[in-house]
N, C-alpha and C positions, 0 to 999 in steps of 0.2 A: 831838240831837248826831249831831254828823254825827259817819260811822266809815268810819273811819278800815282799808283792808282791804291783807293782805298778798297780794307779789308775791314775782318771785328775779326775778335779774337778774344775766345771762352776758352774760360777756363772749369773743368768739374771735379767733381771729389768721385773718387776707388767706387760707389757705389754710381755714380752716372749722374748725380743729380747735380745743377750749373754752380759754381760755387762765385765768377764775376762774373761782368763782361763787359770791354772795353769796343762801343759801337762806332768807329772808327783814328784807323791805324794806316799809314801812308806808305806802303812798300819800296821800298828803294830801286830803283831800276836796275840791273844791273851791269852796266856800264855806269854808275854812277858808284862801283860799293870797291870797295879797297880792296888789293891782290890780298889779303889771308884773308875777310869771306867771301871773296868767291873760292878761295881754293880748298875752305869749306861749306863751298853750299849756300850757305847761313843766307835765313830770312832778317831784312833789317826793315824795320816800321818805324814810324816816327809816329807819335800822339802828343796834342798839346789839344789843352780845354775838349775832349774830348770827353761823353757822357760813359760813364761806370754803373751798371747794374747788377747790383748783390743778391744773393741768393732770396735773399728775405723780400728782394722785389725794390728793395730803398738803391733812388737813384742821385748820382751828384756828377760833378764835373770835375773832372784834373784839374793843378790848376799850377803845375812843374814834367814841362816841354821832357817825353821820354825816349826813350828811343832802345828799341826788345830786337834782340838776336837769338833770332834761333836755330839750333845745328842740327842737319839731322842724326837722328840716330844716337843722341846723348840727352843722356838722364835728366836737363838740369835748361835751365833757360835765362837768359840773363836782362836784366830793364840799368839802362846807364839813365837817371835823374839826374838835370841842365839845373843844378840849386845853384842857388847866390855863395857859397859855400866852395861851390867847383861840382865835380860832378862824383852822385851817389851812385854804388851798383847794387842793389837789389834784385837778390838771386837764386831764384825758384828750384828746387830740386824737382822734378818733374818726369811725368815719360817723352820721349822727343812727340815731333808739333808732327801733328795732322793735318794736311790743307785740305778740301773738298772744296773746288769753285774759291770763292775767297771770303772764304769764313775757316780761321787758324784755331786748330782744337789740343788743348795737352788733358792731363791729370795733374794736379796739383798737389802732390805726397805730402805737402803741411813746412817739413824742414828749407828755413831759407837761410841764403849768407847773402850779409850784406856788407859792403868793402866802402867804407866811407872815406871821406874827401882824400882827406890827410894820410890812409890810407891802413888804419886800423881796422881790422876785420873781422866778425859776430857770425858765429853759428846760433841761431836764431828756432822756437819752438821744435826742440825737441822731443819737451815732454806731452806737446798735439800729434807731432810723428807716433810713437807710442800708447797713446790711448786711439790713435784711431786704424791702428795700426791692427787693434785689438777690435773696436769696432765694426769694419770693415771686412775682417778677415784676409789683410792682406799675404800669398802666400808667398810658400819664402826667396822666388823667381822675385818675386817684385819686391819683396825685402832684400834681394842681396841687389838687385837693382838699382833700388835708392840707396844702397849705400857706396856700391860702384856710384855711381854717380855723382854724390856729397865729395867724395873723395876724388875725379876726376878736377870738379868745379874748386876742390881747394889749391889743387896744381897749378889748373889754369891761372887765378891770383894771385899765387907766391912767386910765380915766375911771370907774370904779367903778360900774358898771352891771348891770341883773341878771345874776345870784342872788349878787352881792358887794356883800351887807348883811348885817356879823353881826349886827347886830339880828334884822333879819328871817330871819336860820336860828338864832336861840336863839328866839325865836317858835314857830316847828316844832314847835323840841323841846319847849319846855316846853304846845303844846299836845298834844304825844302823850300825854305824860307825865299828862297831866290824862286822858288818851282813855282811856287803858293803868291808872289808876289805877278812874276804873270802873267798867272790863271786871271786874277782878281782886273789886270789892265784886259784880259778881250774882251 
């Protein structure tokens, strides 16, 4: 049985301060990854009931199981939330992931895209992006990368390209639950 490994995910703002941290996320072993995810060398992580620490130090525990997808060199990441109504995809326009040991970091650029379980798509926080662009003095290159990341993300959503597949999300969660069940029995 392939082993899931625990990772920490940290998101930062452009000036380097911590935005949010997810304390325990389980990396899906490559042997269990679906082919479209393997082909893009995606990092696929699962969390449920994990401690989350906000920039101000406030801590809380997630209530909704989540599958996170990080794609090397892409300026976005995708979090699939397994809600009662179905899978909701919360997508962050962000720098590509950086992995050091068992910590994954990225810079969050505020722009978010939400795909609802019934397919509705909402781009949110555009005002926040514009405000932070001024405050943090984003370079033209960063602004171009962010806008291209949003465009690439929208194209994936509209064409249901990986990782936008509810069955795949549920498969990962089931595999993790099976592994977790065996680990607690041992």
